[in-house]
C-alpha positions as CSV (number, residue, x, y, z in Angstrom):
1,M,-64.0,-45.6,-48.3
2,K,-65.6,-45.1,-44.9
3,K,-62.5,-44.9,-42.7
4,P,-60.5,-42.1,-44.5
5,A,-64.1,-39.9,-44.1
6,I,-63.9,-40.6,-40.4
7,L,-60.4,-39.6,-40.4
8,L,-61.0,-36.3,-42.1
9,T,-63.5,-35.6,-39.5
10,S,-61.3,-36.5,-36.6
11,L,-58.7,-33.8,-38.1
12,V,-61.1,-31.2,-38.7
13,T,-62.4,-31.3,-35.2
14,S,-58.7,-31.5,-33.6
15,F,-58.1,-28.3,-35.9
16,A,-61.1,-26.8,-34.6
17,A,-60.2,-27.0,-31.1
18,A,-57.0,-25.9,-31.4
19,L,-58.3,-22.6,-32.7
20,L,-60.4,-22.4,-29.6
21,A,-57.6,-23.0,-27.2
22,T,-55.3,-20.4,-28.8
23,P,-56.8,-17.2,-27.2
24,A,-56.8,-19.1,-23.5
25,L,-53.1,-20.0,-24.1
26,A,-52.6,-16.2,-25.3
27,D,-53.8,-15.2,-22.0
28,D,-50.7,-16.9,-20.3
29,F,-48.2,-14.7,-22.0
30,P,-48.5,-10.9,-20.7
31,S,-47.7,-8.3,-23.3
32,A,-44.8,-6.3,-22.6
33,I,-42.5,-3.3,-23.9
34,S,-38.9,-4.3,-24.0
35,V,-36.5,-1.6,-24.5
36,S,-32.8,-0.8,-23.6
37,G,-31.3,2.2,-21.4
38,E,-28.0,3.4,-21.5
39,A,-25.9,5.6,-19.3
40,T,-22.1,6.7,-18.9
41,I,-19.7,7.8,-16.5
42,S,-16.2,9.5,-16.5
43,A,-13.5,8.1,-14.4
44,A,-9.8,8.6,-13.9
45,P,-7.5,5.6,-14.8
46,D,-5.7,4.1,-11.8
47,L,-3.6,1.4,-13.5
48,A,-1.4,1.5,-16.5
49,Q,0.3,-1.3,-18.5
50,I,3.2,-0.8,-20.7
51,D,4.7,-3.1,-23.1
52,A,8.6,-2.9,-23.1
53,G,11.4,-4.6,-24.7
54,V,15.0,-5.3,-26.0
55,A,16.3,-6.3,-29.2
56,N,20.0,-7.4,-30.1
57,D,21.7,-8.2,-33.2
58,A,24.7,-10.5,-33.4
59,K,26.6,-12.8,-35.6
60,S,25.5,-15.9,-34.1
61,A,22.5,-17.0,-32.1
62,K,24.6,-17.5,-29.2
63,E,25.9,-14.0,-29.2
64,A,22.7,-12.6,-29.6
65,S,20.9,-14.6,-27.0
66,D,23.8,-14.0,-24.4
67,A,23.6,-9.9,-25.5
68,N,19.7,-9.8,-25.0
69,N,19.6,-11.8,-21.6
70,A,22.1,-9.4,-20.2
71,A,20.2,-6.5,-21.3
72,M,16.8,-7.8,-20.2
73,G,18.5,-8.4,-16.8
74,K,19.4,-5.0,-16.6
75,V,16.0,-3.8,-17.4
76,L,14.1,-6.3,-15.0
77,L,16.7,-5.0,-12.1
78,A,15.9,-1.4,-13.3
79,L,12.0,-2.1,-12.5
80,K,12.7,-3.6,-9.1
81,G,14.9,-0.6,-8.2
82,A,11.9,1.7,-9.6
83,G,9.7,-0.4,-6.8
84,I,7.7,-2.3,-9.3
85,D,6.6,-5.4,-7.3
86,E,7.6,-8.4,-9.2
87,K,4.0,-9.9,-9.6
88,D,3.6,-7.0,-12.0
89,Y,6.0,-7.5,-14.5
90,Q,5.9,-10.5,-16.8
91,T,7.6,-11.9,-20.1
92,S,5.3,-11.5,-22.9
93,R,7.6,-12.4,-26.0
94,L,10.8,-14.1,-26.6
95,S,12.2,-14.9,-29.5
96,L,15.7,-15.9,-31.9
97,Q,15.3,-15.3,-35.4
98,P,18.0,-15.3,-38.4
99,Q,18.6,-12.6,-40.5
100,Y,19.0,-12.9,-44.1
101,G,21.1,-10.9,-46.5
102,Q,20.9,-10.7,-50.2
103,N,23.7,-12.3,-52.5
104,K,22.9,-10.3,-55.8
105,S,25.1,-12.6,-58.2
106,T,23.3,-15.8,-57.2
107,G,19.9,-14.7,-55.9
108,A,20.2,-16.4,-52.5
109,S,19.5,-15.2,-49.2
110,P,22.1,-16.5,-46.9
111,V,22.0,-16.4,-42.9
112,V,24.1,-13.1,-42.2
113,G,23.2,-12.7,-38.3
114,F,20.7,-13.4,-35.7
115,R,18.2,-11.3,-33.6
116,A,17.3,-12.1,-30.3
117,S,14.2,-10.1,-28.5
118,N,12.6,-10.3,-25.4
119,R,9.4,-8.1,-24.2
120,V,8.0,-7.7,-20.8
121,T,4.5,-6.6,-19.9
122,V,4.6,-4.2,-16.8
123,K,1.7,-3.0,-14.6
124,I,2.0,0.4,-13.0
125,R,-0.5,1.2,-10.1
126,D,0.2,4.3,-9.6
127,V,-0.6,6.3,-13.0
128,T,1.4,9.4,-12.0
129,K,4.7,7.3,-12.5
130,V,4.3,6.1,-15.7
131,A,6.6,8.8,-17.4
132,A,9.1,8.1,-14.6
133,I,8.9,4.1,-15.0
134,I,9.5,4.8,-19.0
135,D,12.5,6.9,-18.3
136,T,13.7,4.0,-16.4
137,L,12.9,1.8,-18.9
138,V,14.9,3.6,-21.3
139,G,17.8,4.3,-19.2
140,A,18.1,0.6,-18.5
141,G,18.3,-0.5,-22.1
142,A,14.9,-1.0,-23.3
143,N,14.8,0.0,-27.0
144,D,11.3,-0.9,-27.7
145,I,8.3,0.5,-25.9
146,G,4.9,0.6,-26.9
147,N,1.2,-0.3,-26.3
148,I,0.6,1.6,-23.3
149,S,-2.8,1.6,-21.9
150,F,-4.8,3.1,-19.1
151,E,-7.7,1.5,-17.4
152,V,-10.2,1.7,-14.3
153,T,-9.9,-1.2,-12.0
154,Q,-13.1,-0.7,-10.1
155,A,-15.1,0.2,-12.8
156,S,-18.3,-2.0,-11.9
157,N,-18.2,-0.3,-8.4
158,L,-18.1,3.2,-10.2
159,L,-21.0,2.3,-12.3
160,D,-23.8,1.8,-9.7
161,D,-25.1,5.3,-10.4
162,A,-24.8,4.7,-14.0
163,R,-27.2,1.7,-13.7
164,E,-29.7,3.7,-11.9
165,K,-29.7,6.3,-14.7
166,A,-29.8,3.5,-17.4
167,V,-33.1,1.9,-15.8
168,A,-34.4,5.7,-15.9
169,D,-33.3,5.8,-19.7
170,A,-35.2,2.8,-20.2
171,R,-38.3,3.8,-18.7
172,R,-38.4,7.0,-20.7
173,K,-38.3,5.1,-23.8
174,A,-40.8,2.7,-22.6
175,E,-43.3,5.5,-21.7
176,I,-42.8,6.8,-25.0
177,Y,-43.8,3.7,-26.9
178,A,-46.6,2.9,-24.6
179,K,-47.8,6.6,-25.4
180,A,-47.6,6.2,-29.1
181,T,-49.4,2.6,-28.9
182,G,-52.4,3.8,-26.7
183,V,-51.5,1.8,-23.7
184,T,-50.2,2.4,-20.2
185,L,-47.0,0.7,-18.4
186,G,-47.3,-1.9,-15.5
187,A,-44.7,-3.5,-13.5
188,P,-41.4,-4.5,-14.9
189,L,-41.1,-8.0,-15.8
190,S,-37.4,-8.4,-16.3
191,V,-34.1,-6.5,-15.7
192,S,-31.0,-7.7,-17.3
193,E,-27.4,-6.1,-17.9
194,G,-26.3,-6.0,-21.3
195,G,-22.9,-7.8,-21.0
196,A,-20.0,-6.5,-18.9
197,P,-19.7,-2.8,-18.3
198,M,-16.7,-1.9,-20.6
199,P,-14.9,1.4,-21.0
200,L,-15.8,3.3,-24.3
201,F,-12.3,4.1,-25.0
202,K,-9.5,2.7,-23.5
203,G,-6.4,5.5,-23.9
204,R,-3.1,3.9,-25.8
205,M,-0.2,5.2,-27.1
206,A,1.5,3.6,-30.0
207,A,5.0,4.3,-28.7
208,A,6.8,6.2,-26.1
209,P,8.9,9.1,-27.1
210,M,12.7,8.3,-26.3
211,A,14.4,11.4,-27.5
212,V,13.2,13.9,-25.0
213,P,14.2,14.1,-21.1
214,Q,11.0,12.9,-19.6
215,A,8.3,10.9,-21.9
216,A,5.1,12.8,-22.1
217,V,2.1,10.6,-21.1
218,A,-1.5,11.9,-20.5
219,P,-4.0,9.4,-18.7
220,G,-7.0,11.3,-19.4
221,E,-10.2,9.9,-18.1
222,E,-11.9,6.8,-19.2
223,T,-15.5,6.9,-20.1
224,L,-17.5,4.0,-18.8
225,A,-20.9,2.7,-20.2
226,V,-23.7,0.4,-18.9
227,T,-26.7,-1.1,-21.0
228,V,-29.8,-2.5,-19.3
229,N,-32.6,-4.5,-20.7
230,V,-35.8,-4.0,-19.4
231,S,-39.3,-5.4,-20.3
232,W,-42.5,-3.8,-18.7
233,A,-46.1,-5.2,-18.9
234,I,-48.6,-3.2,-20.6
235,K,-52.3,-2.6,-20.0
236,A,-55.2,-0.6,-22.0
237,K,-55.6,2.9,-21.2
238,E,-58.9,3.1,-19.1
239,Q,-61.6,5.1,-20.9
């Protein structure tokens, strides 16, 4: 019966030693206030992207495909003629689908034809030419245009001033918390950017108007946002 008593005494001693050691370990980890700071900046977009396509219906798959290939060929030639570099347009979707009818007497759905479609994504590096490019696409036979987007390609470089403002915003918040809790701020312990800088809003137009002499397009401005996470060491206020 003596061995359990010895074991119990050993456990109590170890537990007491751990409690005594805890404050020393805590001293190795400085107290801190951690906050996030935000800032934004507006910039005019310098790149536009358009999704355009052609669709053709025919009785047979070959007829639909041949007509579609010819139609897209005209669209691509028009893009090249408008000064769009070949690296800036790329096929994004190609399909050939049967079209079904309705036989009311039997309830069957026979194939009555085929639809071939081809879509291309176009990058326009001069946003002042967006309306003209849309008109060129429509004039060349594109009958499905949409998903127009604008973006700022050098967003990260433009955000340098916003980064400084975001750090200042983080410090402002940290000082509020420090005052409210009766401590003072020390040196920053860590600074990190919260993810890649991204536009708060990306301009889009669902579909380009085709029934007017020139498409009405407004690039507007992008609002870019940056977030920083900062931790400050804290210390008690001097009495």
